C-alpha positions as MATLAB code, in Angstrom:
seq = 'MNRLPGFVRQHIAGLRLLLVFTVLTGIIYPAVMLGIAQVAFKHQANGSLVTYKGRVVGSSLLCQEFVGAKGNPLPQYFQPRPSFAIVGWSLAQKKNGTYYVSGTGPDNYGCNPLYSSASNLGPNNPALIQFVKQRQAQIAPDAVTASGSGLDPFISPQNAAIQVDRVAATRHVSPAQIQALVDQYTQGRIIGFLGEPRVDVLNLNIALDEKYPMPSGTGS';
ca = [
     268.999  109.219   61.943;
     265.409  108.954   60.692;
     264.918  111.730   58.131;
     261.184  111.155   57.682;
     258.947  113.956   58.951;
     257.283  113.358   62.278;
     253.752  113.152   60.869;
     254.860  110.470   58.367;
     256.421  108.372   61.143;
     253.192  108.705   63.116;
     251.164  107.492   60.149;
     253.509  104.545   59.612;
     253.239  103.586   63.293;
     249.443  103.850   63.085;
     249.386  101.682   59.979;
     251.502   99.036   61.673;
     249.168   99.052   64.668;
     246.169   98.742   62.344;
     247.694   95.730   60.603;
     248.590   94.059   63.915;
     245.091   94.461   65.347;
     243.489   93.469   62.035;
     245.351   90.164   62.174;
     244.671   89.703   65.903;
     240.976   90.593   65.960;
     240.036   89.813   62.371;
     241.809   86.484   61.865;
     243.399   84.974   64.973;
     240.622   85.740   67.485;
     237.742   84.524   65.234;
     239.725   81.386   64.351;
     240.355   80.610   68.035;
     236.673   81.193   68.934;
     235.563   79.019   66.007;
     237.875   76.235   67.127;
     236.693   76.390   70.740;
     233.052   76.435   69.637;
     233.481   73.429   67.350;
     235.231   71.441   70.073;
     233.205   72.417   73.144;
     229.815   73.439   71.688;
     229.649   71.764   68.267;
     225.865   71.244   68.262;
     225.045   74.814   69.320;
     227.725   76.389   67.106;
     226.284   74.664   64.032;
     222.763   75.963   64.595;
     221.253   73.441   67.057;
     219.963   71.449   64.091;
     217.377   68.710   64.643;
     217.483   65.564   62.512;
     214.760   63.004   61.898;
     215.417   59.752   60.053;
     218.805   61.034   58.937;
     217.469   64.315   57.533;
     217.713   67.813   59.000;
     214.153   68.984   59.704;
     214.783   72.248   61.536;
     216.515   73.988   64.400;
     215.529   73.844   68.043;
     216.125   77.617   68.148;
     213.591   78.522   65.432;
     209.874   77.922   65.182;
     208.192   76.372   62.182;
     204.552   76.045   61.277;
     203.128   72.570   60.746;
     200.724   73.085   57.867;
     199.384   71.136   54.921;
     199.754   71.801   51.202;
     197.075   74.516   51.346;
     198.604   76.247   54.352;
     196.065   74.981   56.874;
     197.381   73.925   60.308;
     197.683   70.157   60.639;
     195.551   69.076   63.616;
     197.846   66.157   64.503;
     200.669   68.525   65.436;
     201.215   71.124   68.114;
     201.359   74.596   66.601;
     203.813   77.372   67.536;
     202.994   80.932   68.529;
     201.485   83.258   65.916;
     204.208   84.657   63.648;
     204.541   87.654   61.354;
     207.911   86.450   60.016;
     206.444   86.219   56.512;
     208.057   87.113   53.175;
     207.027   90.682   52.338;
     204.031   90.546   54.674;
     201.457   93.299   54.585;
     197.921   93.857   55.753;
     195.040   93.586   53.335;
     191.359   94.151   53.948;
     188.370   92.284   52.600;
     185.167   94.023   51.566;
     183.521   93.162   54.871;
     186.285   94.972   56.753;
     188.103   91.828   57.886;
     191.882   92.089   57.908;
     194.182   89.346   56.756;
     197.905   88.969   56.170;
     199.212   88.961   52.616;
     202.740   87.985   51.584;
     204.789   88.408   48.420;
     206.490   84.993   48.652;
     205.267   81.596   47.428;
     203.394   81.123   50.708;
     202.109   83.173   53.618;
     203.518   80.945   56.339;
     205.179   82.501   59.362;
     208.399   81.433   61.116;
     210.569   82.404   58.142;
     214.060   83.005   59.621;
     214.972   85.331   56.749;
     212.206   87.738   57.756;
     212.399   87.836   61.544;
     210.139   90.601   62.810;
     207.188   91.467   64.964;
     204.005   92.864   63.466;
     204.823   96.470   64.485;
     201.090   96.988   64.951;
     200.199   99.390   67.760;
     197.853   98.330   70.579;
     194.994  100.371   69.082;
     195.478   99.116   65.530;
     192.150   97.610   64.366;
     193.920   94.766   62.567;
     195.815   93.734   65.722;
     192.624   93.943   67.780;
     190.876   91.681   65.264;
     193.715   89.128   65.265;
     193.758   88.988   69.077;
     189.971   88.624   69.287;
     190.114   85.732   66.824;
     192.483   83.961   69.211;
     190.786   84.888   72.503;
     189.070   81.530   72.761;
     192.531   80.273   73.634;
     193.576   81.088   77.186;
     197.364   81.041   77.061;
     198.801   84.522   76.330;
     201.400   83.127   73.930;
     198.620   81.480   71.912;
     197.180   84.958   71.294;
     200.295   87.092   70.860;
     203.234   86.784   68.471;
     206.817   86.940   69.701;
     209.072   89.922   69.019;
     211.154   87.952   66.527;
     208.356   85.855   65.060;
     210.676   82.850   65.443;
     210.047   81.645   69.021;
     210.531   77.836   68.940;
     208.764   77.296   72.268;
     205.223   77.550   73.583;
     204.080   77.658   77.179;
     202.770   74.513   78.916;
     199.385   76.277   79.052;
     199.432   76.747   75.286;
     200.324   73.089   74.810;
     197.564   72.011   77.207;
     194.821   73.582   75.095;
     196.080   71.648   72.061;
     196.340   68.244   73.742;
     192.753   67.133   73.108;
     192.908   68.050   69.412;
     196.183   66.213   68.843;
     194.988   63.186   70.816;
     191.720   62.956   68.875;
     193.514   63.244   65.528;
     196.040   60.549   66.421;
     193.407   58.315   68.094;
     195.178   58.094   71.436;
     194.184   59.287   74.887;
     194.856   62.862   76.034;
     196.833   61.426   78.944;
     199.276   59.809   76.531;
     199.775   63.072   74.653;
     200.090   65.045   77.881;
     202.789   62.647   79.088;
     204.759   63.382   75.929;
     204.239   67.126   76.425;
     205.593   66.826   79.954;
     208.630   64.976   78.617;
     209.463   67.856   76.261;
     208.750   70.637   78.748;
     211.882   72.465   79.836;
     212.092   74.159   83.224;
     213.411   77.604   84.113;
     217.053   78.243   83.223;
     219.233   77.515   86.299;
     216.039   77.268   88.297;
     214.781   80.845   88.256;
     215.340   82.530   84.869;
     212.477   82.644   82.383;
     209.401   80.430   82.355;
     208.804   76.720   81.666;
     208.522   76.087   77.937;
     207.640   73.301   75.506;
     209.956   72.387   72.608;
     207.443   72.234   69.731;
     209.677   70.791   67.006;
     211.077   67.906   69.044;
     207.656   67.241   70.571;
     206.112   66.864   67.107;
     208.944   64.569   66.012;
     208.323   62.434   69.092;
     204.610   62.309   68.222;
     205.379   60.912   64.783;
     207.736   58.355   66.280;
     205.468   57.165   69.095;
     201.977   57.744   67.672;
     202.371   57.849   63.855;
     199.510   58.866   61.639;
     198.234   56.309   59.115;
     199.902   56.795   55.750;
     198.067   59.118   53.390;
     196.295   61.095   56.131;
     196.787   64.547   57.576;
     198.494   66.182   54.593;
];
C-alpha cells in the first residue's frame, strides 16, 4: 500500500510527465527535425549560403549593400531596397533641416542581420517624407520604400530595370546583355500565383562579376 499522501503522489506523477515531455520535445523531437533537415534540406537548413570562388559571400535570404570603402554605392552592381537595419541607427538633422541616418557602429550600412527592423517612421514624419522624395526619381515602389525587416534580398524586376543602364555603362557592355542576365535571375511567383516576380540581387551581382568582370583596380 502506498503510504504517501495523495498530493505528493500527484506531484511525483506530474514531475514524471514533465521529464518525459522534456526529453520528447526538448531532445528527441529537435534531434529528429535537425536530422531530417540536414538530409532533405541541407542547403536551406544551413542558411542558404552563397559561395563565390570557394568563399561564403552571403545568404540568398538576406540583402547586402554593395558599397565602396567610403560607403558609396558601387555603380557596377545592382543595389537592394533601402534598409534601416543599421547598428544603433537614429535620425540626425543638419543645420539646413536635412535629415540623415546616423549609426553607432563602425559603418552606417543597412542590411545588417543583427539589427533587422523597419524605420518605424510614421507616414507624416518629415524625415520619412524627405527620404521618399529623394528616391521619387525612381519609379519602382521597392526602390523608394524599405522592407519591414530591412533584410529583403530581392528587388522587383521594375527596380532592376531602372538600374540596368547604369550597370551596363559602368561595365562597358550593352544594356541588352545586362537585361538578359537580370531575366536569368528573375524568379517567378511561388507555385504560380503567390507573391510577385523578384530578382535575386546577390546571385545576380556574382554572375555580373563572372560574366562581365570589372578591370582590376576599378570600382572600389
